[in-house]
N, C-alpha and C positions, 0 to 999 in steps of 0.2 A: 470512153473518156471519164464518165462518172465513176467507174470502178477505179480508174487510175488515181483519182484524188479523194478516194473514200476516207483515208486516214486523216487528211487535212480537214474534211468536212466534220469528222468526229470531234476533232479538237475545237472547231468553231462552235459546235453544238454544246459542248461542255461549258465553255465560257458564256455562251448566250443564255443557257438555261439558268445559270447562277444569277443573272440579272433580271430574269422574268418576274420574280416576286417584287421587284421595285417599281414595276409599271403602275402608273396612276391612271385612273379613268373610271368608267362606269361599268366595267366588266365584272359582274357579280360572281362569275365562275371562279375568280381568283381571290382567295381570302386575304384579308389584311393581317398585318403582323399581330401576333399575340392573342388571337381569338379562337384558336383551334382547341377543342376539348378532347379529353380521353375519358371514355366511360368503360369501367370494368364490368364484366359479367362472370360471376362465380358459379361453378357447378360442384355439387358435393354428393358423393355416393356414400351414404352412411354404412352400408353393409361392407363395402370394401375399405371404407375409411379414406377414400381418395378425394382430393380436392384439386380442381384445376381452374384457371382463370383465362378468359379471353378478353379482347379489347376492341372497342370501336373508336374511331376518331372522326372529327368533323365539327360542323357548327349547326346550321339549319338541318342538314341531312347528315346522318352518321353512316360511316362505312366501316366494315369489319376489316381489321388487320389480318390478312389471310396467311401471311408468312412473317413471323417475328424476326427470323434471321435476316431476311431481306430488309425489313424495316430498320433493324439495327445498322445495316450497311448504309442505308440511305442517310441516316442521321450522322454517322461517322464521316461520310464522304460529302455531306451537304448536297445530295442529289435531288434533282427535280423529278417529281412523280405525279401522275394523274390517276386519282382513284375513281373519278366519275365526273359528270357534268358540273357538279357544284363543289368539287374539291381537287385542287392541283396546286402544288407549292414546292419550293425548295426546302428540304427537310433540315431544320435546325431547331435547337431547344427554344430559341426566342419566338418561334412560331406558335408555341402552345401557351394557353392562358395560365395564370398564376396557380390556380387550383390543380392543374395537371402536371406541374413541374416535378413534384416528388414522385408521382406515379410514373412519369416518364423515366426517371432515374431507376426505379424498380424494374421497369421493362428492359432498359438497356443492360442492367446487370445480368438478368437471367436470359435475355435474348443472346447475349454474347456467349453464354455457356452453351446454349442450343446450337449456335452457329459453329463454334469450334468443336463441339462434341460430334456434330454431324460431318464436318469437313475432315476430321481425323479418324472417322470410323473405318473399321476394317472393310475391305472391298467386298466381303460377303454380304454386307448390308445392301448391296446393289440388287440382290435377289429377294431380300426380305423387307426393304424399306429403310427409312432413316433411323438412326439411333434414338433420336428424340423427336417428338411431334413438334412441328414448327408453327402450328396454329394456336397453341396455348402453352401456358406455363404450369407445370405440375407444382403444386404448393406443398413442399415437404417441410421438414422440421425447421430448417433455417428460413425458408421462404415465408412461412406463416408469421414468424416474428417480424421480418422485414415488412411484409404486407400490412400487418396490424399497425406498425409505426406510421405507415403512409395513410391508412384509411381510418385511423382513430377518430371517433366523433361523427363519422359519415355513415349514411344509410346506403347500402349497395345492393344491386340486383343479385339475388341469391336463389339458385334453383336447387331444390332439395325435395326428395320424395315426389317427383313428377309435378311439383308445384313451385311457383316462383313468388318470392316475397322480397320486401326490402328489409335487409338485416343491418342493424346498427352495430358498429364496432365500438365497444365501450370498455373502460377500465373499472367501472363500478362492479361490485361483486354480486353474483346472483343470490337471490333470496331463497337459499336452501336451508331448511331447518329439519330437526328431528324431534318428534313428539314422544315424550315418555309418559305413558298413561297407565293407570292402574285398572285392571280388570278383576273378574271374580277370583275368590280364593287366594287373595294376596299375590296374585300373579301380575306381571307387568310386561308391557311390550314397548319396543322402540320402532317407530316407523317414520320414513321421510315424508315431507309434505308435497313431494312431486312423484310422478311416475319415473322410476329410476332409469328406464331405458328410453324415455322420450327425449332426454337430452343427450347430446353427443360430446364426448371428451376428446379433445384434439391435443396432441403433444407437439409442442414446438421445441426448439433447441434450448431456449432459456426459460420458457413459460409453458404453462398448460392453459387450455382454453375450454370453455363450456359453450356449446351452441344449442340454443333453443329456437322456438319459432320466430322470435323477434330480435334477438341480440346474440352477438358473439362476445363473450366476456373473457378478458385476460385476467387470470387468477393471480393474486399476490402469493408470495411464498408462504405467508402465514395461513391464508385460506387453503392453499394446496396441501399443506402439512396437517391440517385439522379437518375442516368440513369436507373438503374434496376427498381426502383419504378415507373418511368414514363412508362416503357415498360409493367410492370405488370398491370397498369391502362388501357392501350390499350387492353391487353389480357382479363382482367376481364370484360370489357364492349364490347368485340367483335368489336373493332374499328380498322380499317386500316388507318383512318385519322380523324383529328379533325378540324372542321370548326370554324372560328371566324371572327368577323367584326372589323372594325377599332376602334370602341369604346372599344373593349376588349384588345387591344394592351397594354394599360396601365397596366392592371392586369397581362398580360403575362410577361411584362418586370419587373414588381414589385415583382412578386411572383414566377413564374416558371423559368424564365431565370437565376436569381441569383443562383438557385439550380443546374441547368443542363447546365450552360454556356459553359462547355467544350464539350457538346454533341449537341449543336444547330448550324445548318448551315443555313445561310440566302440565299434565291434565289429570284431574281427579286425585291429585296428591296434595295433602295439606302441608303447610309450612312447617309444622311440627315434624312430620315424616322426613321432609327434606333436611331439616336441621339435625335430625337424628343420625343421618347417614353422611351428611356433608362435612368434610374435614374442616376444622378450625384453621386459622392462619398458622402456617408453619414458620417458626423462627429458628434459624440455624446458628448455633454458637460454636465458634472455633477458638480453643485456648492454645496459644503458641508459647513454646518454651524450648530451651536447649537442655539435653541431658548431660551426664557426666562425661560422655565422649564428644560433646559438642555437636551431636546430631540434632537436627531440628525435629521436634515432636509436636503433634497436633492432636488434642483431645476434642472430639466432636460431640455435641449434644443437640438433639432435636427437641423442640419445645412446642407443644400445643396447649396454649394457656397454662394451666397449672401442671400439666403432664410433661415431664422432662425425662429423657432417657438417652442412653448410649446406643446408637444404631448397630454397633458391633457386638453388643451383648445379646446373643440369641436366647439367653435364658429368661430375659425379661418378658413377662406376659402383659400384652397390651389389649385393651378392650374398648378402643375408641377409633373412629374413622381417621385415616391418615392420607396425606397427599403423597402417594408413592412416586409419582413422576418427579416432583420437586425433590424428594429425598434421594432418589436415584441420581438425579442431575448433580446434586451437591456432592455425593460420594464420587461421582465420575470426575468432577473438577479436581478433587484431591489426587485421584489416581493419575490424571493427565499431567498434573504438575510434577509427578515423580514420586509422590508419597507411597510408601509400602506399608503393608498391614503388619502391625506388631501384635501378633495373636496373644502373646502372654499378657500384655498390658492393656489389650483392647483399645488400641489407639493407632494413629498413623505416625510413621517415622520417615525422615528424609536424611539419609546418611551421606549423600554425595555432595562434596563441597561446591562443585560447579552449579548444581541445581539449587543448593542453598543460596548461593550468591545471586543466581537468576531470580529466585523467589524474593529475596530482600530488595533487589533493585527494580524489579518489574511487576511480578505477579501479586505481591502483597496488596497493591492498590486495587486490583480486581477482586481480591478476597474481601477487602473492606467494603466494596460495593455490593457484594453478594451476601455476605454473612455479617453477623455480629462478632467482630474479632477482639479477643481479649488477650493481653500479653503480660508476662511476668517482668519483674525488674531485671532478672537475669537475661531475658530476651532483649530488653532495651539496651543493655550494656554491650551486646554482641552484634551491633549493627554495622553499617558501612561507615568507616571513618575516613576523614580527609586529613592528610598529613599537614602538620603545621610546624613552622620554625618560629618560635617566639621572637627571637632576635638573633642577629649575627653581628659579632664584633670584628672590626677590621682595623688593624693598625700597622704602622711601619716603625720598627725599633731595631737599632743596631744593624741597619742595612738588611733586615729580614721582614718579610710580609707575614704577619700572624693573623690567623682566622680563628675566631672563637665560636664553636658550634655546641656549647654546653646546653643551649636551650632548644635543642632538637627534640621534637615530640615523638620520638621513635626509640624503642629500646635498642641501644647500640649493638647488643648481642644478636639481634635479629636483622640488622641492617644488611649484611652481606646476602642473606637469603632473599630479602626483599628486592635488592638490586639485581640479583640473578634472574628472578622472575620478570622484572621490568625489562631486562635485556632480551629475554625470550618473548617479549611482547604479550605477556599474560595480562588478563583483565584485572586481576586482583592478587593479593597475598593474604592468607589467613594467619593472624598473629597467634601467639601462644595462649593469649587470653580468650581466644575464640572469635574475636571481632575481625573485620575485614578492612583492608586498605585498598582503596580504588587506585589502580596504577595507570589507568587510561587518561585521567583528567587531572593529574597532580603536577603542578609546576614545581613544587618542592622536590619531588622525586626526580623530575627532569633536571633540576639544578644540581642535585647530588650526583647524578649520573655524569653530567658534563664536568663537574668538579673532579671526580675520580678519573675519568678517561682523559680529560683535557690537560690535567696537571700531573698525571702519573703518580697519584698518591694511593695509599692502601686504605682499606676499610678500618684497619687497626688504628690509623691516625685519626679517623673520624670518631671512632669509639672513644678515644682518649679525650675528645672534645676540643682539642686545639691542634691546629695545623701550621707548621712553619714552612714557608716557601721563599725562593729567591724574589727579590723585590721587583724584578722585571715582569713577574706574573700579575702585577697590579692591574694593568689594562684589561687582560683577559678576565680577571675576577670581576672587574667593574661591569663588563658586558653581561656576565652571568647574573649579577645582582639585579640588573634591570628587568630580568624575566620573572622575578617573584614579587607578587603584590601582597600586601597585608603583613609583611614581615619588617620589623624595625631594623634598620641597618645603622650600626653605630661605627662611625669612622673617625679616626684621630686626625689631627691637623696635617701631619706629615703625609699621610695617605691622600688626603684631599688635595694637598699641594701637588703631589705627583700626578694625580689624575687630571687636575685642572691645568697643570703646566704642560701636559702633553696634548692639550686640545689644540687643533691646527690653527684655529682663528687666533687664539691667545699667543700661539707660537709666532705667528706672523707679526703681531703687534709688539710683543715684549722683547724680542731678540733682534739685534742688529748685526749685519755683516760688516766685518772690518773694512775700513776705507780702501786699503790696498787691494782687497778682493772685489769690492762692490762694483768696480768699473770693468773688471774682466770676466766675472762670472755671469752666466745667463740666469734667467729667472728660476728654472728648475734646479740649477746648480746651487743657487742661493738657498732654496728650500731644503736641499740635501744637506747643506752646511748647517742650517738651523736645527735640522732633525738630529744629526749626529752630535752636535754640540749639546743639545738637550739630553740625549742619552748619556753623554759623558758626565753631565752635571748630576744626573741621578744615579751614576755608576751602573747603568744598565749594560753598557758595552754595545757595539754595533759592528756590522760587517759592510764593507764597501765592495759590492759584487762587480764582476767584469762587465755585466750588461746593464749597468745603471745609467749609462749615458752621461757620466760626470767628467769626461775628458781627462782620464787618468794618464794619458800619454803626453801631456804637455806641462809646461811650467806652472800654469795656473793650478793644476791639481796638486803639485808639490807644495805650493804655498797653502793651498786649501787644507790638505791633510795634516800639515804641520800645525796649523792653527787649531784644527779640530782636536788634536791630541795634546796640545800644550796645556800644562797644568796652570 
């Protein structure tokens, strides 16, 4: 009988176990909500470079999580589980204390990977074990970054070299320095202030870490590219010190010291010796101009106090310390911008119009931050221009609409080329004088394009400065004129009367429907009458279409159309 109802009993147990954690009383074996802790234990093998982490949970007594995949399933399904006499509960995130919440998220992320990696493993693993160990999480490149985010500022049990210590996870940078000291016969050595193999360097996905006996440091990008890089060179070459002679000091101060200046300590070296080999401040001057072909040219000068020279002139003999890193960076900036080397004139040249436009609109600001930029008057004249229309005259005379465009700030002979590039959605057009017109943000160019395409006129008419159109184009022109700001629009009284007279509200107020039609026409038919009558007044002409709903098939329409066309 028991076997017969086994499935029903299972359902009862599931619902019952979900309620167990709500039981109130004196039973200390069942923990209250939100008081369960998670304690990590990290194991590190410095020879293999492997790191793994295990976990314990509990309160007064801690229990090891023996199977992370099963633990993950318990949390997902909110299962009840008994670890021992002093710990049994329904698994949910709310059961864990505040300090353990982020660590729980870390466990869930990587326990899910373990669970599904093992469940999807090839059947051959039945003979060799699981694909991934379920008792711990292997801390790889991505996991070390995630783990550090969770444990930053905390001291964690850490087992390394058969000893266990509390290791603090910190963002402060390790105190690693390199001593430059003078020994006999004008010889020098560089040596680090630590035993180079005593610390461990751990590579994460986004950061590098240094592990010593007390702390795990997350290195900043700056520290990684300077101090840590020098330390790694010592380790890779199995060096505890580096020897150099007096002749090498120039390279030391020109290349190495600028990179690791905050980590260099001088010993037995006078200030006079340091100043002798240490480069003065480098000032970089860039002179910009356009040549006869309207190519952008850049003459570069490097300045160390009174010493100024062209870095492209290899014939110049220089006998003073130089900041080679900063010099190289400066020349690379020009190359990355697209400048090419003009060997004949010992300068840089940028012949490509697209790159020149990009330089003038974007990159010149960066140049001004990095260098002392000096420009010629010729350069200033060939900048990015915004098109302007000083004024537009609009008038109606002799039943014609006349548009005066004589104040257009564009050479009429170049207008068609400008508009062709605008139609092709180009960013700019370069004028004959070498300057550029911005085509992306010009309301004036947009106005001219709509004027040409919408009114079917030729560029020749615009070049002449005056356009004559049928008067019925007045409304369309008025809409176009609303789109340009900062341009004076001069309208004669007749044009104003037409535009204002065709305003719907004024139309309703100013025009009356004849009495004989007023009683038989519907509201929309009266509006149609007023509209056609207005068009007739201004000699625009109008069409009464079949689908306008004006009752053209009855006597009211006959009267209506006669009145509309009556002189």
